[in-house]
PyMOL commands that place a pseudoatom at each C-alpha (Angstrom):
pseudoatom trace, name=CA, resn=UNK, resi=1, chain=A, elem=C, hetatm=0, pos=[63.209, 56.097, 114.409]
pseudoatom trace, name=CA, resn=UNK, resi=2, chain=A, elem=C, hetatm=0, pos=[64.487, 52.639, 113.704]
pseudoatom trace, name=CA, resn=UNK, resi=3, chain=A, elem=C, hetatm=0, pos=[64.764, 50.290, 116.713]
pseudoatom trace, name=CA, resn=UNK, resi=4, chain=A, elem=C, hetatm=0, pos=[68.328, 49.669, 117.744]
pseudoatom trace, name=CA, resn=UNK, resi=5, chain=A, elem=C, hetatm=0, pos=[69.585, 52.690, 115.867]
pseudoatom trace, name=CA, resn=UNK, resi=6, chain=A, elem=C, hetatm=0, pos=[71.343, 55.576, 117.626]
pseudoatom trace, name=CA, resn=UNK, resi=7, chain=A, elem=C, hetatm=0, pos=[69.004, 58.635, 118.271]
pseudoatom trace, name=CA, resn=UNK, resi=8, chain=A, elem=C, hetatm=0, pos=[71.804, 61.296, 118.114]
pseudoatom trace, name=CA, resn=UNK, resi=9, chain=A, elem=C, hetatm=0, pos=[74.605, 60.541, 115.640]
pseudoatom trace, name=CA, resn=UNK, resi=10, chain=A, elem=C, hetatm=0, pos=[78.160, 60.658, 116.489]
pseudoatom trace, name=CA, resn=UNK, resi=11, chain=A, elem=C, hetatm=0, pos=[80.075, 62.418, 113.709]
pseudoatom trace, name=CA, resn=UNK, resi=12, chain=A, elem=C, hetatm=0, pos=[82.245, 59.942, 111.622]
pseudoatom trace, name=CA, resn=UNK, resi=13, chain=A, elem=C, hetatm=0, pos=[80.913, 56.837, 113.368]
pseudoatom trace, name=CA, resn=UNK, resi=14, chain=A, elem=C, hetatm=0, pos=[80.045, 54.190, 110.824]
pseudoatom trace, name=CA, resn=UNK, resi=15, chain=A, elem=C, hetatm=0, pos=[77.635, 51.804, 112.610]
pseudoatom trace, name=CA, resn=UNK, resi=16, chain=A, elem=C, hetatm=0, pos=[78.018, 49.272, 110.059]
pseudoatom trace, name=CA, resn=UNK, resi=17, chain=A, elem=C, hetatm=0, pos=[81.696, 48.648, 110.886]
pseudoatom trace, name=CA, resn=UNK, resi=18, chain=A, elem=C, hetatm=0, pos=[82.167, 46.400, 113.767]
pseudoatom trace, name=CA, resn=UNK, resi=19, chain=A, elem=C, hetatm=0, pos=[85.351, 46.616, 115.889]
pseudoatom trace, name=CA, resn=UNK, resi=20, chain=A, elem=C, hetatm=0, pos=[87.369, 43.418, 116.026]
pseudoatom trace, name=CA, resn=UNK, resi=21, chain=A, elem=C, hetatm=0, pos=[89.689, 43.266, 119.156]
pseudoatom trace, name=CA, resn=UNK, resi=22, chain=A, elem=C, hetatm=0, pos=[91.891, 40.960, 117.266]
pseudoatom trace, name=CA, resn=UNK, resi=23, chain=A, elem=C, hetatm=0, pos=[92.473, 43.409, 114.426]
pseudoatom trace, name=CA, resn=UNK, resi=24, chain=A, elem=C, hetatm=0, pos=[93.161, 46.799, 116.199]
pseudoatom trace, name=CA, resn=UNK, resi=25, chain=A, elem=C, hetatm=0, pos=[92.081, 50.099, 114.790]
pseudoatom trace, name=CA, resn=UNK, resi=26, chain=A, elem=C, hetatm=0, pos=[94.369, 52.045, 112.389]
pseudoatom trace, name=CA, resn=UNK, resi=27, chain=A, elem=C, hetatm=0, pos=[96.247, 55.145, 113.746]
pseudoatom trace, name=CA, resn=UNK, resi=28, chain=A, elem=C, hetatm=0, pos=[93.869, 57.384, 111.943]
pseudoatom trace, name=CA, resn=UNK, resi=29, chain=A, elem=C, hetatm=0, pos=[90.968, 55.501, 113.264]
pseudoatom trace, name=CA, resn=UNK, resi=30, chain=A, elem=C, hetatm=0, pos=[92.458, 55.763, 116.833]
pseudoatom trace, name=CA, resn=UNK, resi=31, chain=A, elem=C, hetatm=0, pos=[92.786, 59.549, 116.460]
pseudoatom trace, name=CA, resn=UNK, resi=32, chain=A, elem=C, hetatm=0, pos=[89.238, 59.966, 115.259]
pseudoatom trace, name=CA, resn=UNK, resi=33, chain=A, elem=C, hetatm=0, pos=[87.951, 57.869, 118.102]
pseudoatom trace, name=CA, resn=UNK, resi=34, chain=A, elem=C, hetatm=0, pos=[89.775, 60.051, 120.682]
pseudoatom trace, name=CA, resn=UNK, resi=35, chain=A, elem=C, hetatm=0, pos=[88.406, 63.134, 118.948]
pseudoatom trace, name=CA, resn=UNK, resi=36, chain=A, elem=C, hetatm=0, pos=[84.964, 61.850, 119.105]
pseudoatom trace, name=CA, resn=UNK, resi=37, chain=A, elem=C, hetatm=0, pos=[85.187, 60.698, 122.627]
pseudoatom trace, name=CA, resn=UNK, resi=38, chain=A, elem=C, hetatm=0, pos=[86.594, 63.988, 123.621]
pseudoatom trace, name=CA, resn=UNK, resi=39, chain=A, elem=C, hetatm=0, pos=[83.717, 65.710, 121.822]
pseudoatom trace, name=CA, resn=UNK, resi=40, chain=A, elem=C, hetatm=0, pos=[81.161, 63.443, 123.543]
pseudoatom trace, name=CA, resn=UNK, resi=41, chain=A, elem=C, hetatm=0, pos=[82.802, 64.184, 126.801]
pseudoatom trace, name=CA, resn=UNK, resi=42, chain=A, elem=C, hetatm=0, pos=[82.366, 67.999, 126.172]
pseudoatom trace, name=CA, resn=UNK, resi=43, chain=A, elem=C, hetatm=0, pos=[78.619, 67.522, 125.403]
pseudoatom trace, name=CA, resn=UNK, resi=44, chain=A, elem=C, hetatm=0, pos=[78.169, 65.484, 128.520]
pseudoatom trace, name=CA, resn=UNK, resi=45, chain=A, elem=C, hetatm=0, pos=[80.075, 68.059, 130.714]
pseudoatom trace, name=CA, resn=UNK, resi=46, chain=A, elem=C, hetatm=0, pos=[77.766, 70.870, 129.061]
pseudoatom trace, name=CA, resn=UNK, resi=47, chain=A, elem=C, hetatm=0, pos=[74.800, 68.940, 130.269]
pseudoatom trace, name=CA, resn=UNK, resi=48, chain=A, elem=C, hetatm=0, pos=[76.232, 68.449, 133.642]
pseudoatom trace, name=CA, resn=UNK, resi=49, chain=A, elem=C, hetatm=0, pos=[76.658, 72.171, 133.940]
pseudoatom trace, name=CA, resn=UNK, resi=50, chain=A, elem=C, hetatm=0, pos=[73.130, 72.682, 132.893]
pseudoatom trace, name=CA, resn=UNK, resi=51, chain=A, elem=C, hetatm=0, pos=[71.957, 70.107, 135.425]
pseudoatom trace, name=CA, resn=UNK, resi=52, chain=A, elem=C, hetatm=0, pos=[74.041, 71.923, 138.096]
pseudoatom trace, name=CA, resn=UNK, resi=53, chain=A, elem=C, hetatm=0, pos=[72.408, 75.274, 137.193]
pseudoatom trace, name=CA, resn=UNK, resi=54, chain=A, elem=C, hetatm=0, pos=[68.966, 73.710, 137.388]
pseudoatom trace, name=CA, resn=UNK, resi=55, chain=A, elem=C, hetatm=0, pos=[69.804, 72.173, 140.729]
pseudoatom trace, name=CA, resn=UNK, resi=56, chain=A, elem=C, hetatm=0, pos=[71.045, 75.572, 141.874]
pseudoatom trace, name=CA, resn=UNK, resi=57, chain=A, elem=C, hetatm=0, pos=[68.074, 77.314, 140.799]
pseudoatom trace, name=CA, resn=UNK, resi=58, chain=A, elem=C, hetatm=0, pos=[65.503, 75.217, 142.724]
pseudoatom trace, name=CA, resn=UNK, resi=59, chain=A, elem=C, hetatm=0, pos=[62.826, 75.851, 143.628]
pseudoatom trace, name=CA, resn=UNK, resi=60, chain=A, elem=C, hetatm=0, pos=[61.972, 79.411, 142.791]
pseudoatom trace, name=CA, resn=UNK, resi=61, chain=A, elem=C, hetatm=0, pos=[64.248, 80.469, 139.922]
pseudoatom trace, name=CA, resn=UNK, resi=62, chain=A, elem=C, hetatm=0, pos=[64.129, 77.198, 137.704]
pseudoatom trace, name=CA, resn=UNK, resi=63, chain=A, elem=C, hetatm=0, pos=[64.228, 77.862, 133.898]
pseudoatom trace, name=CA, resn=UNK, resi=64, chain=A, elem=C, hetatm=0, pos=[61.298, 75.655, 132.821]
pseudoatom trace, name=CA, resn=UNK, resi=65, chain=A, elem=C, hetatm=0, pos=[62.247, 75.775, 129.100]
pseudoatom trace, name=CA, resn=UNK, resi=66, chain=A, elem=C, hetatm=0, pos=[65.835, 74.811, 129.884]
pseudoatom trace, name=CA, resn=UNK, resi=67, chain=A, elem=C, hetatm=0, pos=[64.504, 71.839, 131.843]
pseudoatom trace, name=CA, resn=UNK, resi=68, chain=A, elem=C, hetatm=0, pos=[62.509, 70.803, 128.753]
pseudoatom trace, name=CA, resn=UNK, resi=69, chain=A, elem=C, hetatm=0, pos=[65.652, 71.135, 126.547]
pseudoatom trace, name=CA, resn=UNK, resi=70, chain=A, elem=C, hetatm=0, pos=[67.780, 68.924, 129.012]
pseudoatom trace, name=CA, resn=UNK, resi=71, chain=A, elem=C, hetatm=0, pos=[65.005, 66.275, 129.262]
pseudoatom trace, name=CA, resn=UNK, resi=72, chain=A, elem=C, hetatm=0, pos=[64.911, 66.173, 125.488]
pseudoatom trace, name=CA, resn=UNK, resi=73, chain=A, elem=C, hetatm=0, pos=[68.632, 65.683, 124.965]
pseudoatom trace, name=CA, resn=UNK, resi=74, chain=A, elem=C, hetatm=0, pos=[69.728, 63.727, 128.013]
pseudoatom trace, name=CA, resn=UNK, resi=75, chain=A, elem=C, hetatm=0, pos=[68.861, 60.125, 127.064]
pseudoatom trace, name=CA, resn=UNK, resi=76, chain=A, elem=C, hetatm=0, pos=[69.383, 60.391, 123.361]
pseudoatom trace, name=CA, resn=UNK, resi=77, chain=A, elem=C, hetatm=0, pos=[72.883, 61.584, 124.075]
pseudoatom trace, name=CA, resn=UNK, resi=78, chain=A, elem=C, hetatm=0, pos=[73.792, 59.138, 126.612]
pseudoatom trace, name=CA, resn=UNK, resi=79, chain=A, elem=C, hetatm=0, pos=[72.599, 56.166, 124.590]
pseudoatom trace, name=CA, resn=UNK, resi=80, chain=A, elem=C, hetatm=0, pos=[74.618, 57.486, 121.477]
pseudoatom trace, name=CA, resn=UNK, resi=81, chain=A, elem=C, hetatm=0, pos=[77.749, 58.041, 123.292]
pseudoatom trace, name=CA, resn=UNK, resi=82, chain=A, elem=C, hetatm=0, pos=[77.522, 54.867, 125.311]
pseudoatom trace, name=CA, resn=UNK, resi=83, chain=A, elem=C, hetatm=0, pos=[76.950, 52.826, 122.074]
pseudoatom trace, name=CA, resn=UNK, resi=84, chain=A, elem=C, hetatm=0, pos=[79.979, 54.508, 120.609]
pseudoatom trace, name=CA, resn=UNK, resi=85, chain=A, elem=C, hetatm=0, pos=[82.045, 53.739, 123.733]
pseudoatom trace, name=CA, resn=UNK, resi=86, chain=A, elem=C, hetatm=0, pos=[80.987, 50.111, 123.697]
pseudoatom trace, name=CA, resn=UNK, resi=87, chain=A, elem=C, hetatm=0, pos=[81.382, 49.506, 119.867]
pseudoatom trace, name=CA, resn=UNK, resi=88, chain=A, elem=C, hetatm=0, pos=[84.642, 51.395, 119.376]
pseudoatom trace, name=CA, resn=UNK, resi=89, chain=A, elem=C, hetatm=0, pos=[86.433, 52.825, 122.489]
pseudoatom trace, name=CA, resn=UNK, resi=90, chain=A, elem=C, hetatm=0, pos=[86.168, 49.985, 124.995]
pseudoatom trace, name=CA, resn=UNK, resi=91, chain=A, elem=C, hetatm=0, pos=[87.145, 47.146, 122.458]
pseudoatom trace, name=CA, resn=UNK, resi=92, chain=A, elem=C, hetatm=0, pos=[90.212, 49.367, 121.488]
pseudoatom trace, name=CA, resn=UNK, resi=93, chain=A, elem=C, hetatm=0, pos=[90.944, 49.772, 125.377]
pseudoatom trace, name=CA, resn=UNK, resi=94, chain=A, elem=C, hetatm=0, pos=[90.949, 45.974, 125.646]
pseudoatom trace, name=CA, resn=UNK, resi=95, chain=A, elem=C, hetatm=0, pos=[93.203, 45.649, 122.543]
pseudoatom trace, name=CA, resn=UNK, resi=96, chain=A, elem=C, hetatm=0, pos=[95.582, 48.250, 123.744]
pseudoatom trace, name=CA, resn=UNK, resi=97, chain=A, elem=C, hetatm=0, pos=[96.007, 46.546, 127.231]
pseudoatom trace, name=CA, resn=UNK, resi=98, chain=A, elem=C, hetatm=0, pos=[96.086, 43.026, 125.760]
pseudoatom trace, name=CA, resn=UNK, resi=99, chain=A, elem=C, hetatm=0, pos=[93.041, 41.950, 127.386]
pseudoatom trace, name=CA, resn=UNK, resi=100, chain=A, elem=C, hetatm=0, pos=[94.326, 42.040, 130.767]
pseudoatom trace, name=CA, resn=UNK, resi=101, chain=A, elem=C, hetatm=0, pos=[92.097, 41.170, 133.778]
pseudoatom trace, name=CA, resn=UNK, resi=102, chain=A, elem=C, hetatm=0, pos=[92.342, 44.777, 134.986]
pseudoatom trace, name=CA, resn=UNK, resi=103, chain=A, elem=C, hetatm=0, pos=[91.166, 45.852, 131.489]
pseudoatom trace, name=CA, resn=UNK, resi=104, chain=A, elem=C, hetatm=0, pos=[88.188, 43.539, 131.509]
pseudoatom trace, name=CA, resn=UNK, resi=105, chain=A, elem=C, hetatm=0, pos=[87.238, 44.590, 134.940]
pseudoatom trace, name=CA, resn=UNK, resi=106, chain=A, elem=C, hetatm=0, pos=[87.273, 48.200, 134.034]
pseudoatom trace, name=CA, resn=UNK, resi=107, chain=A, elem=C, hetatm=0, pos=[85.289, 47.463, 130.950]
pseudoatom trace, name=CA, resn=UNK, resi=108, chain=A, elem=C, hetatm=0, pos=[82.675, 45.717, 132.899]
pseudoatom trace, name=CA, resn=UNK, resi=109, chain=A, elem=C, hetatm=0, pos=[82.589, 48.490, 135.356]
pseudoatom trace, name=CA, resn=UNK, resi=110, chain=A, elem=C, hetatm=0, pos=[82.101, 50.996, 132.702]
pseudoatom trace, name=CA, resn=UNK, resi=111, chain=A, elem=C, hetatm=0, pos=[79.532, 49.209, 130.808]
pseudoatom trace, name=CA, resn=UNK, resi=112, chain=A, elem=C, hetatm=0, pos=[77.493, 48.644, 134.185]
pseudoatom trace, name=CA, resn=UNK, resi=113, chain=A, elem=C, hetatm=0, pos=[77.795, 52.437, 134.615]
pseudoatom trace, name=CA, resn=UNK, resi=114, chain=A, elem=C, hetatm=0, pos=[76.427, 53.023, 131.433]
pseudoatom trace, name=CA, resn=UNK, resi=115, chain=A, elem=C, hetatm=0, pos=[73.268, 50.954, 132.119]
pseudoatom trace, name=CA, resn=UNK, resi=116, chain=A, elem=C, hetatm=0, pos=[72.910, 52.758, 135.566]
pseudoatom trace, name=CA, resn=UNK, resi=117, chain=A, elem=C, hetatm=0, pos=[73.367, 56.063, 133.947]
pseudoatom trace, name=CA, resn=UNK, resi=118, chain=A, elem=C, hetatm=0, pos=[70.737, 55.636, 131.361]
pseudoatom trace, name=CA, resn=UNK, resi=119, chain=A, elem=C, hetatm=0, pos=[68.234, 54.225, 133.925]
pseudoatom trace, name=CA, resn=UNK, resi=120, chain=A, elem=C, hetatm=0, pos=[69.019, 57.360, 136.031]
pseudoatom trace, name=CA, resn=UNK, resi=121, chain=A, elem=C, hetatm=0, pos=[68.611, 59.568, 133.019]
pseudoatom trace, name=CA, resn=UNK, resi=122, chain=A, elem=C, hetatm=0, pos=[65.187, 58.168, 132.382]
pseudoatom trace, name=CA, resn=UNK, resi=123, chain=A, elem=C, hetatm=0, pos=[64.195, 59.030, 135.722]
pseudoatom trace, name=CA, resn=UNK, resi=124, chain=A, elem=C, hetatm=0, pos=[65.528, 62.313, 135.662]
pseudoatom trace, name=CA, resn=UNK, resi=125, chain=A, elem=C, hetatm=0, pos=[63.963, 63.120, 132.296]
pseudoatom trace, name=CA, resn=UNK, resi=126, chain=A, elem=C, hetatm=0, pos=[60.564, 62.513, 133.842]
pseudoatom trace, name=CA, resn=UNK, resi=127, chain=A, elem=C, hetatm=0, pos=[61.384, 65.013, 136.682]
pseudoatom trace, name=CA, resn=UNK, resi=128, chain=A, elem=C, hetatm=0, pos=[62.709, 67.611, 134.365]
pseudoatom trace, name=CA, resn=UNK, resi=129, chain=A, elem=C, hetatm=0, pos=[59.674, 67.249, 131.982]
pseudoatom trace, name=CA, resn=UNK, resi=130, chain=A, elem=C, hetatm=0, pos=[57.357, 67.611, 134.862]
pseudoatom trace, name=CA, resn=UNK, resi=131, chain=A, elem=C, hetatm=0, pos=[59.100, 70.821, 135.982]
pseudoatom trace, name=CA, resn=UNK, resi=132, chain=A, elem=C, hetatm=0, pos=[59.340, 72.074, 132.440]
pseudoatom trace, name=CA, resn=UNK, resi=133, chain=A, elem=C, hetatm=0, pos=[55.596, 71.623, 132.028]
pseudoatom trace, name=CA, resn=UNK, resi=134, chain=A, elem=C, hetatm=0, pos=[54.980, 73.795, 134.967]
pseudoatom trace, name=CA, resn=UNK, resi=135, chain=A, elem=C, hetatm=0, pos=[54.872, 71.024, 137.614]
pseudoatom trace, name=CA, resn=UNK, resi=136, chain=A, elem=C, hetatm=0, pos=[55.414, 72.029, 141.351]
pseudoatom trace, name=CA, resn=UNK, resi=137, chain=A, elem=C, hetatm=0, pos=[58.802, 71.059, 142.881]
pseudoatom trace, name=CA, resn=UNK, resi=138, chain=A, elem=C, hetatm=0, pos=[57.384, 69.481, 146.016]
pseudoatom trace, name=CA, resn=UNK, resi=139, chain=A, elem=C, hetatm=0, pos=[60.835, 68.729, 147.600]
pseudoatom trace, name=CA, resn=UNK, resi=140, chain=A, elem=C, hetatm=0, pos=[63.538, 70.956, 146.024]
pseudoatom trace, name=CA, resn=UNK, resi=141, chain=A, elem=C, hetatm=0, pos=[66.147, 69.427, 148.370]
pseudoatom trace, name=CA, resn=UNK, resi=142, chain=A, elem=C, hetatm=0, pos=[65.539, 65.802, 147.112]
pseudoatom trace, name=CA, resn=UNK, resi=143, chain=A, elem=C, hetatm=0, pos=[65.214, 67.027, 143.423]
pseudoatom trace, name=CA, resn=UNK, resi=144, chain=A, elem=C, hetatm=0, pos=[68.427, 68.939, 143.799]
pseudoatom trace, name=CA, resn=UNK, resi=145, chain=A, elem=C, hetatm=0, pos=[70.057, 65.952, 145.519]
pseudoatom trace, name=CA, resn=UNK, resi=146, chain=A, elem=C, hetatm=0, pos=[68.842, 63.771, 142.616]
pseudoatom trace, name=CA, resn=UNK, resi=147, chain=A, elem=C, hetatm=0, pos=[70.317, 66.019, 139.863]
pseudoatom trace, name=CA, resn=UNK, resi=148, chain=A, elem=C, hetatm=0, pos=[73.653, 66.388, 141.794]
pseudoatom trace, name=CA, resn=UNK, resi=149, chain=A, elem=C, hetatm=0, pos=[73.882, 62.544, 142.271]
pseudoatom trace, name=CA, resn=UNK, resi=150, chain=A, elem=C, hetatm=0, pos=[73.629, 62.121, 138.452]
pseudoatom trace, name=CA, resn=UNK, resi=151, chain=A, elem=C, hetatm=0, pos=[76.005, 64.959, 137.221]
pseudoatom trace, name=CA, resn=UNK, resi=152, chain=A, elem=C, hetatm=0, pos=[78.598, 64.187, 139.714]
pseudoatom trace, name=CA, resn=UNK, resi=153, chain=A, elem=C, hetatm=0, pos=[78.493, 60.403, 138.664]
pseudoatom trace, name=CA, resn=UNK, resi=154, chain=A, elem=C, hetatm=0, pos=[78.848, 61.434, 135.056]
pseudoatom trace, name=CA, resn=UNK, resi=155, chain=A, elem=C, hetatm=0, pos=[81.698, 63.672, 135.849]
pseudoatom trace, name=CA, resn=UNK, resi=156, chain=A, elem=C, hetatm=0, pos=[83.666, 60.837, 137.795]
pseudoatom trace, name=CA, resn=UNK, resi=157, chain=A, elem=C, hetatm=0, pos=[82.872, 58.472, 134.723]
pseudoatom trace, name=CA, resn=UNK, resi=158, chain=A, elem=C, hetatm=0, pos=[84.380, 61.031, 132.357]
pseudoatom trace, name=CA, resn=UNK, resi=159, chain=A, elem=C, hetatm=0, pos=[87.391, 61.562, 134.584]
pseudoatom trace, name=CA, resn=UNK, resi=160, chain=A, elem=C, hetatm=0, pos=[88.106, 57.767, 134.614]
pseudoatom trace, name=CA, resn=UNK, resi=161, chain=A, elem=C, hetatm=0, pos=[87.934, 57.568, 130.933]
pseudoatom trace, name=CA, resn=UNK, resi=162, chain=A, elem=C, hetatm=0, pos=[90.142, 60.653, 130.333]
pseudoatom trace, name=CA, resn=UNK, resi=163, chain=A, elem=C, hetatm=0, pos=[92.774, 59.275, 133.075]
pseudoatom trace, name=CA, resn=UNK, resi=164, chain=A, elem=C, hetatm=0, pos=[92.850, 55.737, 131.895]
pseudoatom trace, name=CA, resn=UNK, resi=165, chain=A, elem=C, hetatm=0, pos=[90.967, 54.744, 128.878]
pseudoatom trace, name=CA, resn=UNK, resi=166, chain=A, elem=C, hetatm=0, pos=[92.059, 57.361, 126.470]
pseudoatom trace, name=CA, resn=UNK, resi=167, chain=A, elem=C, hetatm=0, pos=[95.759, 57.360, 127.335]
pseudoatom trace, name=CA, resn=UNK, resi=168, chain=A, elem=C, hetatm=0, pos=[95.879, 53.635, 126.922]
pseudoatom trace, name=CA, resn=UNK, resi=169, chain=A, elem=C, hetatm=0, pos=[94.228, 53.840, 123.451]
pseudoatom trace, name=CA, resn=UNK, resi=170, chain=A, elem=C, hetatm=0, pos=[96.199, 56.916, 122.244]
pseudoatom trace, name=CA, resn=UNK, resi=171, chain=A, elem=C, hetatm=0, pos=[99.568, 55.386, 123.709]
pseudoatom trace, name=CA, resn=UNK, resi=172, chain=A, elem=C, hetatm=0, pos=[98.813, 52.010, 122.003]
pseudoatom trace, name=CA, resn=UNK, resi=173, chain=A, elem=C, hetatm=0, pos=[99.019, 53.532, 118.441]
pseudoatom trace, name=CA, resn=UNK, resi=174, chain=A, elem=C, hetatm=0, pos=[102.543, 54.788, 119.036]
pseudoatom trace, name=CA, resn=UNK, resi=175, chain=A, elem=C, hetatm=0, pos=[103.978, 51.291, 120.035]
for i in range(1, 175): cmd.bond("trace and resi %d" % i, "trace and resi %d" % (i + 1))
show_as sticks, trace
zoom trace
């Protein structure tokens, strides 16, 4: 893998094209961005459901192969989606709202959450790998709490984007 390149491709995302806040995306590019982020949300929500199943199955009924699969997918998916959001979606959000202070505050918050989510995902990957490789779950309550803390945070992040970011972007193309 080339350093700095996405691990998991986002369909239709040309990483050589930089977004310019002063030159908003075309209507078709906004539609593609909306479709891509919805697809990314579905993928993240699918992982949230898998993490919830893993948490519910602790300690005795955990699917070790599923833990390995989630561990292998979690960080690459988040990094890819976050990069797309930061390169395309969040600049379009700023452009749609005229770079208002509230929009800037939301972007800073979302980018901070991206960093926190990726750090948390790294820790979860280690835990899931250990479980998947046959490791004993010494404290199932703490492990379950860790899993739930992560997927609930992701779900809130997605809800904010669906309720505020995407409508602003998609409405801006109709103005």
